[in-house]
N, C-alpha and C positions, 0 to 999 in steps of 0.2 A: 759900504763904507768906510772911511776911516776915519779913526779920532787919533787927532795931533796932542803927545803928548810932552810935548819940546826936546831937544837936541834932534834935534829931523827926525823923530824915528815917528812912527803913525801905527796904532791896534785897528786891527777890523772890528769895531761897532757889532759885526755878531760873534762875534769871541768873545766879552767883555762878560766875565760873571759879578766884577763889583768893583766900582770906586771906591780908599779906606783910604781914611784921615791919620795919617804916622802915629800927630802926637796924642788925638783919642782913642786910638785900638791898644796903642803899644804899652796901654795901660793894662790890660787882661795877660797873662800868662801866658793865657792860650794863642793870643794873637802872637807873641813874642815867641814863642815851641812853633809857631807853623811855621814862619819869618827866617827862624836858625833852619829848620826843617830846609824847605828849601833852597834857602844859600846854599846848601853840605850838598842839597843831587841839581844843583847845577842848575836852580830853576829861578832866576832871578836876572832881571837883566838892570842892570843900573843906565837911566839917560839925564841924572841928576848931575850938574858941574859942581856943581853946591851941596849941601844938605838937601834928603829928601826932605816933602812936605808932606804924600799920598802916594798908595798903591794901586796901580791894577794889576788884578786877579786875572787873567784869562784863558781857555780851556779849545786848542786848534786842529786842528783830528787826534783828539785826544790825551795833548800833551797840554801838562797846567807850564803859566809863565804865571812870576811877577815883576809889575813894570815896575823901578822905583823911579819917581820921575819928583821936580823942583817946585809942577805947577802942584798949590792945592786942589785939593778934591772940590774946592765950590770952582774951578775954577776948570776943571774941564769935566763938569758937571753941566756949567753954560755954554760950553761948546756943545757939547752933544743937546742940550735943547738949540740953540740957535741955527740947527744942520736939524731938528725937529726930531733926534736920535731916541729923545730924553724918556723911551719903554722898555729899559731892564730890568 
């Protein structure tokens, strides 16, 4: 199954490690450092046309990816629940 994350993009639900709210998580310097490192290593994919509200951490075939989306973490979780997929 796939989770639509905005911008005509979807990620495979089996590859999702976590969905995180940017406002809450970027308070931590550890999260900021993680996102900076992911950006430097080319692992960040932005699907947000505006300011991103959440990020989705995935790993598929051993390759980590961080997707920035303008959808809120709550909206993404509701999409998972509506599909009966909220087993993360």
